[in-house]
C-alpha positions as CSV (number, residue, x, y, z in Angstrom):
1,M,77.1,70.8,103.7
2,L,80.9,70.8,103.8
3,T,82.2,71.5,107.4
4,I,85.8,72.5,107.8
5,D,87.8,72.4,111.0
6,V,90.2,75.3,110.5
7,T,92.9,73.5,112.5
8,T,93.1,70.8,109.7
9,Q,93.9,73.4,107.0
10,T,97.2,74.9,106.0
11,P,97.2,78.8,105.9
12,A,97.1,78.7,102.1
13,Q,94.1,76.3,102.1
14,L,92.3,78.4,104.7
15,Q,93.0,81.7,102.9
16,N,91.5,80.3,99.8
17,Y,88.2,79.4,101.5
18,L,88.0,82.7,103.4
19,Q,88.8,84.9,100.5
20,Y,86.3,83.3,98.2
21,A,83.6,83.4,100.9
22,I,84.2,86.8,102.5
23,A,83.7,88.9,99.4
24,P,83.4,91.3,97.8
25,R,86.0,93.3,99.7
26,P,86.8,96.9,99.1
27,I,90.4,97.7,98.1
28,C,92.7,100.0,100.1
29,F,95.3,101.2,97.6
30,A,97.8,102.5,100.1
31,T,100.6,105.0,99.6
32,T,103.3,104.9,102.3
33,I,106.9,106.3,102.7
34,D,109.8,105.1,104.7
35,K,112.2,107.3,106.8
36,D,114.6,107.6,103.8
37,G,111.8,108.9,101.5
38,N,111.3,105.7,99.5
39,I,107.6,105.6,98.3
40,N,105.6,102.4,98.2
41,L,102.2,101.9,96.6
42,S,100.3,98.6,97.2
43,P,96.7,97.3,97.3
44,F,95.1,95.5,100.2
45,S,91.6,93.9,100.3
46,F,91.6,93.3,104.1
47,F,90.2,96.8,104.4
48,N,87.1,98.7,105.6
49,M,85.9,101.8,107.6
50,F,85.2,101.2,111.2
51,S,84.4,104.6,112.7
52,T,83.2,108.0,111.6
53,N,83.9,109.9,114.8
54,P,86.8,109.7,114.6
55,P,86.9,108.8,110.9
56,L,88.9,105.6,111.0
57,C,89.8,103.0,108.4
58,I,91.6,99.7,109.1
59,F,93.6,97.7,106.5
60,S,95.9,94.7,107.1
61,P,99.1,93.9,105.3
62,A,99.2,90.2,106.4
63,R,102.5,88.3,106.7
64,R,103.1,86.4,103.5
65,V,101.8,82.9,103.7
66,R,104.6,81.3,101.6
67,D,107.6,82.6,103.6
68,N,106.3,84.6,106.6
69,T,107.9,87.8,105.4
70,T,106.4,91.2,106.0
71,K,105.4,93.8,103.4
72,H,107.0,97.2,102.7
73,T,103.7,98.9,103.6
74,L,103.9,97.6,107.1
75,E,107.5,98.4,107.5
76,N,106.9,102.0,106.2
77,V,104.0,102.9,108.6
78,L,106.1,101.7,111.5
79,E,108.7,104.3,110.5
80,V,106.5,107.1,109.2
81,K,103.0,107.0,110.7
82,E,101.2,108.4,107.7
83,C,99.5,107.0,104.6
84,V,97.1,107.8,101.8
85,I,94.2,105.5,101.1
86,N,93.3,105.7,97.4
87,I,90.0,104.3,96.3
88,V,90.1,102.0,93.3
89,N,87.6,102.2,90.4
90,Y,87.4,100.2,87.2
91,P,89.5,102.5,84.9
92,M,92.5,101.9,87.1
93,V,92.1,98.3,88.2
94,Q,94.7,96.7,85.9
95,Q,97.4,99.3,86.9
96,M,96.4,98.7,90.5
97,S,97.0,95.0,90.1
98,L,100.4,95.6,88.5
99,A,101.4,97.7,91.6
100,S,100.9,94.7,93.8
101,T,104.0,93.1,92.2
102,E,106.6,92.4,94.8
103,Y,109.2,94.8,93.6
104,A,112.4,95.3,95.7
105,K,112.5,97.9,98.4
106,G,113.1,101.3,97.0
107,V,111.4,100.6,93.6
108,N,108.6,103.1,93.1
109,E,105.4,101.4,92.1
110,F,104.0,104.6,90.8
111,E,106.6,104.4,88.0
112,K,106.2,100.7,87.5
113,S,102.4,100.9,87.2
114,G,102.2,104.2,85.4
115,F,100.2,106.1,88.0
116,T,100.7,109.8,88.6
117,M,102.0,111.0,91.9
118,L,100.0,113.9,93.4
119,P,101.4,115.8,96.4
120,S,99.4,115.4,99.6
121,Q,98.5,118.5,101.7
122,L,99.0,117.1,105.2
123,V,101.0,113.9,104.9
124,K,104.3,112.9,103.3
125,P,103.1,110.0,101.1
126,P,101.7,111.2,97.7
127,R,98.2,110.6,96.4
128,V,97.3,108.6,93.3
129,A,96.0,111.3,90.9
130,E,93.9,108.8,89.0
131,A,91.9,107.6,92.1
132,P,88.4,109.0,92.3
133,V,88.8,109.4,96.1
134,Q,92.0,110.0,98.0
135,M,92.2,110.1,101.8
136,E,95.1,111.5,103.7
137,C,95.6,109.6,107.0
138,T,97.7,109.5,110.1
139,I,98.4,106.1,111.7
140,R,96.9,105.8,115.2
141,E,98.1,102.3,115.9
142,V,99.4,99.1,114.4
143,I,98.1,95.9,116.0
144,H,100.1,92.7,115.3
145,L,97.9,89.6,115.3
146,G,100.6,87.1,115.3
147,E,104.0,86.0,114.0
148,N,103.0,83.0,111.9
149,P,102.5,83.0,108.1
150,G,99.2,84.7,107.2
151,A,98.9,86.7,110.4
152,G,97.4,90.1,110.0
153,N,98.7,93.5,111.0
154,L,95.9,95.9,111.6
155,I,96.8,99.4,110.6
156,L,94.4,101.9,112.2
157,A,94.4,104.9,109.8
158,E,92.6,108.1,110.9
159,V,91.3,110.1,107.9
160,K,92.4,113.8,108.0
161,L,91.6,115.0,104.5
162,I,89.3,113.6,101.8
163,H,89.8,114.5,98.1
164,I,87.0,113.6,95.7
165,K,86.9,114.1,92.0
166,E,84.0,116.3,91.0
167,E,82.9,114.1,88.1
168,I,81.7,111.4,90.5
169,L,79.4,113.8,92.5
170,D,75.7,114.3,92.1
171,A,73.8,117.6,92.0
172,D,73.9,117.8,95.8
173,G,77.6,117.4,96.0
174,K,77.4,113.8,97.3
175,I,79.2,110.8,95.8
176,D,77.0,109.2,93.1
177,Q,77.2,105.5,93.6
178,A,76.4,104.9,89.9
179,K,79.3,107.2,88.8
180,I,82.2,106.1,90.9
181,D,82.5,102.7,89.1
182,L,84.0,100.9,92.1
183,V,85.7,97.5,91.9
184,A,86.1,95.0,94.7
185,R,88.2,91.9,95.4
186,L,86.9,88.4,95.4
187,G,88.8,85.1,95.7
188,G,91.8,84.1,93.5
189,D,92.1,86.3,90.4
190,W,88.4,87.4,90.6
191,Y,87.2,90.9,91.0
192,C,83.7,92.5,90.6
193,R,82.6,95.8,89.2
194,V,79.8,97.9,90.6
195,T,77.9,99.0,87.5
196,P,74.6,101.0,87.4
197,E,72.7,97.9,86.2
198,N,73.9,95.9,89.2
199,L,72.9,98.5,91.8
200,F,69.8,98.2,93.9
201,K,68.4,99.7,97.0
202,V,67.1,98.1,100.2
203,A,65.0,100.3,102.4
204,K,66.6,100.7,105.8
205,P,64.4,99.7,108.8
206,L,65.7,102.6,110.9
207,T,62.8,105.1,111.1
208,T,60.1,102.5,111.3
209,L,59.5,99.2,113.1
210,G,58.8,96.5,110.6
211,I,56.1,93.9,111.5
212,G,58.5,91.1,110.8
213,V,58.1,87.9,108.7
214,D,56.6,86.2,111.7
215,A,53.6,88.5,111.5
216,L,52.7,87.2,108.0
217,P,50.3,84.3,107.6
218,S,51.8,80.8,107.4
219,A,50.7,80.5,103.8
220,V,52.7,83.5,102.9
221,R,55.8,82.5,105.0
222,N,55.8,79.0,103.4
223,S,55.0,80.2,99.9
224,Y,56.6,78.2,97.0
225,V,56.7,81.4,95.0
226,L,58.0,84.1,97.4
227,S,61.7,84.1,98.2
228,G,63.4,85.1,101.4
229,N,64.1,88.5,99.9
230,D,60.4,88.9,99.1
231,L,59.4,88.0,102.6
232,G,62.0,90.4,104.0
233,M,60.4,93.3,102.0
234,L,56.9,92.3,103.2
235,G,58.0,92.1,106.8
236,N,59.5,95.6,106.6
237,V,56.2,97.3,106.4
238,E,55.0,99.2,109.5
239,H,51.6,97.5,109.9
240,L,49.2,95.1,108.2
241,P,46.6,96.6,105.9
242,S,43.1,96.9,107.1
243,A,40.3,94.6,105.9
244,E,38.9,97.4,103.9
245,E,42.2,98.0,102.1
246,I,42.6,94.3,101.3
247,D,39.0,94.2,99.9
248,A,39.8,97.3,97.8
249,I,42.7,95.6,96.1
250,M,40.3,93.0,94.7
251,H,39.1,95.7,92.2
252,H,42.5,96.2,90.7
253,A,42.5,95.0,87.1
254,A,45.4,92.6,87.5
255,V,44.0,91.1,90.7
256,K,40.5,90.8,89.3
257,E,41.9,88.9,86.3
258,V,43.5,86.4,88.6
259,L,40.4,86.0,90.8
260,D,38.1,85.5,87.8
261,A,40.4,83.0,86.2
262,T,40.8,80.8,89.3
263,I,37.2,80.5,90.6
264,G,37.0,77.2,92.4
265,D,40.7,76.5,92.2
266,A,42.2,77.7,95.5
267,G,45.6,76.2,94.9
268,N,46.2,78.0,91.6
269,R,44.6,81.2,92.9
270,E,47.1,81.4,95.8
271,R,50.1,80.6,93.5
272,E,49.0,83.2,90.9
273,L,48.3,85.9,93.5
274,H,51.8,85.3,94.9
275,E,53.3,85.5,91.4
276,L,51.5,88.9,91.0
277,A,52.8,90.0,94.4
278,K,56.3,89.0,93.5
279,Q,56.2,91.1,90.4
280,W,54.9,94.1,92.3
281,L,57.7,93.6,94.8
282,K,60.2,93.8,92.0
283,E,58.6,97.1,91.0
284,G,58.8,98.4,94.5
285,N,55.0,98.3,95.2
286,V,55.4,96.6,98.6
287,N,52.2,97.8,100.2
288,E,50.1,96.6,97.3
289,A,51.9,93.3,97.1
290,L,51.1,92.7,100.8
291,K,47.4,93.3,100.2
292,V,47.5,90.7,97.4
293,V,49.1,88.0,99.5
294,L,46.6,88.6,102.3
295,L,43.5,88.0,100.0
């Protein structure tokens, strides 16, 4: 394993390692305005939500690594403590990237990138009409993390109004994760796209107390077939099945086929049972899979 002492790295070298490793990162496409009314539009991937009560997002226009200069977005929010956070999806990613060009102060990136300005209701900076979600925010605080190249400036933006396009909502009026078509930032020139075929769910262990991987037999924990993800799913059940439930699974056609084919061959029996359990885990049949690995 490569081990890196950060003190031996230049800011550019360290930035490369961190941005490739800490990913994907959501994109804050921020609209700001200065005291003279000049509008700026710029994306930042040092961004996330950090509170819902109050609703608070933080993004960071870091000092430029190459020359230690600051960005117009930072300068603007220090003058006018408002912004709009526009969420970026795939249909707008190329224009968003174009808006990151370091145009001179006073140049409107809306015009350069071809986006449509939409008046905000509570704050001075306009919204990006093409964005699927637009959040009008006031700036609570700006925290400077240093004066050296690459130092971040944490902008604490409190969300006041959220505008959501109806075409990304489900029947219950909630955002449909499969419809919003989000993109996220990776390292270098790389991005990723959240498409329906790439989505999956992981059951949250909030309402139940999972038995834990340590409660599984050692043969299961050390299986050559089951992955860490498989073990995590098995360890998230509330309790081990009873002996009667385990015996009952032996009559399932797929299980019976494995048992009949591996009479007298304990090694292959365990492997094939684990293969069957792995398949059932992929299909979401966690309780049945657990019974199989406990045979």
